[in-house]
C-alpha positions as CSV (number, residue, x, y, z in Angstrom):
1,M,-31.8,-12.8,45.2
2,T,-29.9,-9.6,45.2
3,D,-26.7,-9.7,43.5
4,D,-24.7,-7.1,45.3
5,T,-26.3,-7.6,48.7
6,D,-27.4,-5.0,45.4
7,G,-44.8,1.6,38.8
8,S,-45.3,3.2,41.7
9,D,-44.4,2.3,45.2
10,G,-47.5,4.1,46.4
11,T,-45.8,7.5,46.6
12,G,-46.1,8.9,43.1
13,D,-46.2,8.4,39.3
14,P,-44.6,5.1,38.4
15,D,-43.3,6.8,35.2
16,G,-41.5,9.5,37.1
17,P,-41.5,13.2,36.1
18,T,-39.1,12.8,33.2
19,E,-38.1,9.7,31.3
20,S,-36.6,8.3,28.1
21,D,-37.7,5.3,26.2
22,G,-34.4,3.5,26.5
23,P,-30.8,3.9,27.6
24,A,-29.0,7.2,27.5
25,D,-28.1,8.7,24.2
26,S,-24.4,8.4,23.3
27,D,-24.3,12.4,23.3
28,A,-25.6,12.5,27.0
29,S,-22.0,13.1,28.2
30,A,-19.4,15.0,26.3
31,D,-16.7,12.8,27.7
32,A,-18.6,9.5,27.6
33,D,-16.7,8.1,24.5
34,E,-13.4,8.9,26.1
35,R,-14.1,7.1,29.3
36,E,-13.2,3.5,30.0
37,E,-16.3,1.4,29.5
38,L,-17.6,0.2,32.9
39,T,-19.1,-3.2,33.4
40,Y,-20.7,-4.9,36.5
41,A,-17.8,-7.2,36.9
42,D,-15.3,-4.2,36.7
43,A,-17.3,-2.6,39.5
44,G,-16.8,-5.7,41.7
45,V,-19.8,-7.9,41.0
46,D,-19.3,-10.8,38.4
47,I,-22.8,-12.3,37.8
48,E,-21.5,-15.6,36.3
49,A,-19.2,-16.1,39.3
50,S,-22.1,-15.3,41.7
51,E,-24.5,-17.8,39.9
52,A,-21.9,-20.5,39.9
53,A,-21.3,-20.0,43.7
54,T,-25.1,-20.0,44.3
55,A,-25.5,-23.2,42.3
56,A,-22.7,-24.8,44.4
57,L,-24.4,-23.9,47.6
58,V,-27.9,-25.1,46.3
59,S,-26.3,-28.4,45.2
60,A,-24.6,-28.9,48.6
61,V,-27.6,-28.2,50.8
62,G,-30.3,-29.6,48.5
63,E,-32.8,-26.7,48.6
64,G,-36.6,-27.6,48.3
65,E,-39.1,-26.8,45.6
66,G,-39.4,-23.3,44.3
67,D,-37.5,-20.8,42.2
68,Y,-38.0,-17.4,43.7
69,A,-39.0,-18.8,47.1
70,G,-38.6,-22.2,48.8
71,L,-42.0,-24.0,49.2
72,L,-42.7,-26.4,52.0
73,D,-45.7,-28.7,51.9
74,I,-47.7,-28.3,55.0
75,G,-50.7,-30.1,54.1
76,D,-53.4,-28.1,52.3
77,R,-51.0,-25.2,51.7
78,Y,-47.4,-24.3,51.0
79,L,-45.3,-22.4,53.5
80,A,-42.8,-20.3,51.5
81,L,-39.6,-18.5,52.7
82,A,-37.5,-15.9,50.9
83,T,-34.4,-14.2,52.3
84,D,-32.5,-11.3,50.9
85,G,-30.8,-8.1,51.9
86,V,-30.5,-4.4,50.8
87,G,-27.0,-4.7,49.3
88,T,-24.6,-1.8,48.7
89,K,-27.4,0.6,48.5
90,L,-26.7,0.8,52.2
91,L,-23.4,2.7,51.2
92,V,-25.4,5.5,49.6
93,A,-27.7,5.8,52.7
94,E,-24.6,6.0,54.8
95,A,-23.1,8.7,52.6
96,L,-26.2,10.8,53.0
97,A,-26.8,9.8,56.6
98,D,-30.4,8.8,55.5
99,Y,-31.5,5.3,56.3
100,S,-35.2,6.1,56.2
101,T,-36.0,4.1,53.2
102,V,-33.7,1.0,53.2
103,G,-36.2,-0.9,55.3
104,I,-38.7,-0.6,52.5
105,D,-36.1,-2.1,50.2
106,C,-35.3,-5.0,52.6
107,I,-39.0,-6.0,52.7
108,A,-39.5,-5.4,49.0
109,M,-36.8,-7.6,47.8
110,N,-38.2,-10.5,49.9
111,A,-41.9,-9.9,49.3
112,N,-41.6,-9.5,45.6
113,D,-39.8,-12.8,45.3
114,L,-42.8,-14.4,47.0
115,V,-45.2,-12.6,44.8
116,A,-43.3,-14.0,41.8
117,A,-44.0,-17.5,43.1
118,G,-47.7,-16.7,43.5
119,V,-47.4,-16.6,47.3
120,D,-49.0,-14.1,49.7
121,P,-46.4,-12.5,52.0
122,V,-47.6,-12.7,55.6
123,A,-44.7,-12.2,58.1
124,F,-41.2,-10.7,58.2
125,V,-38.1,-10.9,60.4
126,D,-35.2,-8.6,60.0
127,Y,-31.4,-8.9,60.8
128,L,-29.4,-5.7,61.4
129,A,-25.7,-6.1,61.9
130,V,-23.7,-3.1,63.0
131,D,-20.2,-2.2,64.1
132,D,-21.4,0.4,66.6
133,P,-25.1,0.6,67.6
134,D,-26.5,4.0,66.9
135,E,-30.0,5.0,68.0
136,T,-30.6,7.4,65.2
137,F,-30.0,5.1,62.2
138,A,-31.7,2.3,64.0
139,E,-34.8,4.4,64.3
140,Q,-34.7,5.3,60.6
141,V,-34.2,1.6,59.6
142,G,-37.2,0.7,61.8
143,E,-39.4,3.4,60.2
144,G,-38.6,2.0,56.7
145,L,-39.4,-1.5,57.8
146,R,-42.8,-0.3,59.2
147,V,-43.6,1.5,55.9
148,G,-42.5,-1.5,53.8
149,A,-44.6,-3.9,55.9
150,E,-47.7,-1.8,55.4
151,R,-47.1,-1.7,51.6
152,A,-46.5,-5.5,51.4
153,G,-49.2,-6.4,53.8
154,V,-47.0,-8.3,56.2
155,E,-46.6,-8.4,60.0
156,L,-43.2,-7.6,61.5
157,V,-42.9,-10.5,64.0
158,G,-39.4,-10.1,65.2
159,G,-35.8,-9.5,64.3
160,E,-32.2,-9.4,65.5
161,T,-29.6,-6.6,66.0
162,A,-26.1,-7.9,66.1
163,V,-23.1,-5.9,67.2
164,M,-20.1,-7.2,65.4
165,P,-17.3,-4.6,65.2
166,E,-14.7,-6.9,63.8
167,V,-17.0,-8.5,61.0
168,V,-19.2,-5.5,59.9
169,R,-18.1,-2.0,58.8
170,G,-21.1,0.4,59.2
171,L,-24.1,-1.9,59.0
172,D,-25.8,-4.6,57.0
173,L,-29.6,-5.1,56.7
174,A,-31.2,-8.4,55.6
175,G,-34.4,-10.2,56.4
176,T,-36.6,-13.2,55.7
177,C,-40.2,-13.1,54.5
178,A,-42.7,-15.9,55.2
179,G,-45.7,-16.5,52.9
180,L,-48.7,-18.8,52.6
181,A,-50.6,-20.0,49.6
182,A,-53.2,-22.7,48.8
183,K,-51.6,-25.4,46.6
184,D,-53.8,-24.3,43.6
185,A,-52.9,-20.7,44.0
186,T,-49.2,-20.7,43.3
187,F,-47.9,-20.0,39.8
188,E,-46.8,-22.9,37.6
189,G,-43.6,-20.9,37.1
190,R,-43.2,-21.7,33.4
191,A,-44.4,-19.7,30.3
192,E,-45.6,-21.2,27.1
193,A,-45.0,-20.2,23.5
194,G,-47.8,-17.9,22.6
195,D,-48.1,-16.2,26.0
196,A,-48.3,-12.5,26.3
197,L,-45.9,-10.7,28.7
198,V,-47.5,-8.1,31.0
199,G,-45.1,-5.8,32.8
200,W,-45.4,-3.2,35.5
201,A,-43.1,-0.2,36.0
202,S,-40.3,0.0,38.5
203,S,-39.8,2.9,40.8
204,G,-36.1,3.3,39.6
205,I,-33.0,1.3,40.2
206,H,-34.6,-0.7,43.1
207,S,-31.9,-2.7,45.2
208,N,-29.9,-4.4,42.4
209,G,-26.9,-3.1,40.4
210,L,-25.9,-0.5,43.0
211,T,-22.3,-1.5,42.9
212,L,-22.2,-0.6,39.2
213,A,-24.5,2.5,39.6
214,R,-22.4,3.8,42.5
215,E,-19.1,3.3,40.6
216,A,-20.5,5.1,37.6
217,V,-22.0,8.0,39.5
218,T,-19.0,8.7,41.7
219,R,-16.5,8.8,38.8
220,D,-17.1,12.6,38.6
221,H,-19.7,13.4,41.2
222,E,-20.5,13.1,44.9
223,Y,-23.8,11.6,46.2
224,T,-24.6,15.0,47.7
225,D,-24.3,16.8,44.3
226,P,-27.6,18.3,43.0
227,C,-29.5,16.0,40.8
228,P,-29.9,17.2,37.2
229,F,-33.1,15.1,36.6
230,G,-36.4,14.4,38.2
231,E,-37.5,15.9,41.5
232,Y,-34.7,14.7,43.6
233,D,-32.5,17.1,45.6
234,T,-29.3,15.0,45.3
235,L,-28.0,12.3,43.1
236,G,-27.8,10.0,46.2
237,A,-31.5,10.6,46.7
238,A,-32.2,9.3,43.1
239,L,-30.3,6.1,44.0
240,L,-32.2,5.7,47.2
241,E,-35.5,5.7,45.6
242,P,-37.2,2.7,47.4
243,T,-38.1,-0.5,45.6
244,R,-41.7,-0.8,44.4
245,I,-43.6,-3.6,46.2
246,Y,-45.9,-5.7,43.9
247,A,-47.9,-7.6,46.4
248,D,-51.2,-5.9,45.2
249,L,-50.8,-7.7,42.0
250,L,-51.3,-11.2,43.4
251,G,-55.1,-11.3,43.3
252,P,-55.5,-9.9,39.8
253,M,-52.7,-12.2,38.4
254,R,-54.4,-15.2,39.9
255,E,-57.8,-14.2,38.4
256,A,-56.1,-13.9,35.0
257,G,-54.5,-17.3,35.2
258,V,-50.9,-16.2,35.1
259,R,-48.6,-19.0,34.4
260,G,-45.4,-17.5,35.8
261,A,-43.9,-14.2,36.9
262,A,-40.5,-12.7,37.1
263,H,-39.2,-10.3,39.5
264,V,-36.5,-8.3,37.5
265,T,-33.7,-8.1,40.0
266,G,-30.0,-9.3,39.7
267,G,-29.3,-10.3,36.2
268,G,-31.7,-7.7,34.8
269,W,-33.9,-8.8,31.9
270,T,-32.3,-12.3,31.8
271,N,-34.6,-13.0,34.7
272,L,-37.2,-13.8,32.2
273,E,-35.3,-17.0,31.4
274,R,-36.3,-18.3,34.8
275,L,-39.8,-18.8,33.1
276,G,-38.4,-21.6,31.0
277,D,-36.6,-22.3,27.7
278,N,-38.4,-19.9,25.4
279,R,-37.7,-16.8,23.4
280,Y,-39.0,-13.7,25.1
281,E,-39.7,-10.8,22.8
282,V,-40.0,-7.6,24.8
283,T,-41.4,-5.0,22.3
284,D,-42.9,-2.3,24.5
285,P,-41.3,-2.1,27.9
286,W,-41.8,0.6,30.3
287,P,-39.5,3.6,29.7
288,A,-36.3,3.7,31.6
289,Q,-36.2,6.4,34.2
290,D,-33.6,9.2,33.7
291,V,-31.5,7.7,36.5
292,F,-30.5,4.8,34.2
293,G,-29.5,7.2,31.5
294,F,-27.3,9.2,33.9
295,V,-25.7,6.0,35.2
296,Q,-25.0,4.8,31.6
297,A,-23.4,8.1,30.5
298,E,-21.3,8.5,33.5
299,G,-20.0,5.0,33.4
300,N,-19.9,4.6,29.6
301,V,-21.9,1.4,30.1
302,S,-23.1,-0.5,27.1
303,D,-26.8,-1.0,26.3
304,A,-26.4,-4.8,26.8
305,E,-24.7,-4.4,30.2
306,M,-27.4,-2.0,31.4
307,H,-30.1,-4.5,30.5
308,R,-28.2,-7.4,32.0
309,T,-27.8,-5.5,35.3
310,F,-30.8,-3.3,35.9
311,N,-34.6,-3.5,35.5
312,M,-34.5,-0.5,33.1
313,G,-37.9,0.8,34.0
314,T,-39.8,-2.5,34.4
315,G,-39.6,-4.3,37.7
316,F,-42.1,-7.1,37.4
317,V,-43.4,-9.2,34.5
318,A,-46.0,-12.0,34.1
319,A,-46.7,-14.6,31.4
320,V,-50.3,-15.0,30.7
321,D,-52.7,-16.3,27.9
322,P,-53.0,-13.4,25.4
323,D,-56.8,-13.3,25.6
324,D,-56.4,-12.3,29.2
325,A,-53.4,-10.0,29.0
326,D,-55.1,-6.6,28.2
327,E,-57.7,-7.1,31.0
328,L,-54.9,-7.8,33.5
329,A,-52.9,-4.9,32.4
330,D,-55.9,-2.5,32.5
331,A,-57.0,-3.7,35.9
332,T,-53.5,-3.3,37.4
333,G,-51.9,-0.3,35.8
334,G,-49.6,-2.6,33.8
335,R,-49.1,-2.8,30.1
336,V,-48.5,-5.6,27.5
337,V,-44.7,-5.5,27.0
338,G,-44.1,-8.5,24.8
339,S,-44.7,-12.1,24.0
340,V,-43.3,-15.6,24.3
341,S,-42.3,-17.8,21.4
342,E,-40.3,-20.9,20.6
343,G,-36.5,-20.4,20.9
344,D,-34.3,-19.0,23.6
345,G,-33.0,-15.7,25.0
346,V,-34.4,-12.3,25.6
347,S,-34.9,-9.7,22.9
348,I,-35.4,-6.0,24.1
349,R,-34.6,-2.6,22.6
350,G,-32.7,-4.2,19.7
351,L,-30.6,-6.3,22.0
352,S,-30.4,-10.1,22.3
353,L,-29.4,-11.1,25.8
């Protein structure tokens, strides 16, 4: 679930052209120490309040089986559904008048949740709400949806465009992805002490934490300012890097006997706790792309807040028997990023989350 709704995606090196092994150095900005420290809650998204509201909703409606996706027993298979949106990343697209990639994000946020459950994404419907219909941005959104569908291996089977000038300012984009899986193909969803953690690189910020990232970047900059890192023309373009889609990992993960997987989205690295009450020791995560260091420096964001909000370079993690971890990593372009032990919490880069 995106919280501010906010590897390679097939277009380039998943590590990015220039990266660091962790959060930004405290010297990254001359004024960083003098700036007020920015948190996600300060920027407008309180994760604890969001989780409490979600829990209340789930309790009231009695949602079915499944963590990342709702699973419906249809006989010999499960039908799974996941729904999510692009979030406040849309405000960056609006500022740049470039909506060409947000459709990829919309499909990715849904399809990746199905993959985390061990379900094959098969079909997608979108919901576009606007205050004023515009043919140009609608075409751009549609192009992104087409590309995202190709990467996820899903069919676009329909959608809805709603014109609601008194409800929506600009536009909102969300969707629902349907998936199917044999009953013995879904992941158990729980790690065991002794498991290895295999992780795959993200393509950047993805579609979570954009409220914090936007607040930090726009303290002293415009989205149209030249980007001082990577191969992006503008800062906005770095924030718009589309979310990587991990659907190609399903086959190899099943063959390796993966017990459970985590899509590192809202809540950052605390998503690993969805794999059960264990201690998750992350000792070799993928390097954090430079966009994270820039956001941290500009917002004077703490290391812990960065890791509780963003994927910090690793967008997807699976728990698997250590005897099968290296083979899975080698076959899929992943890496062994850590291990599972008895205890609780997440340890990463000297932090305990």
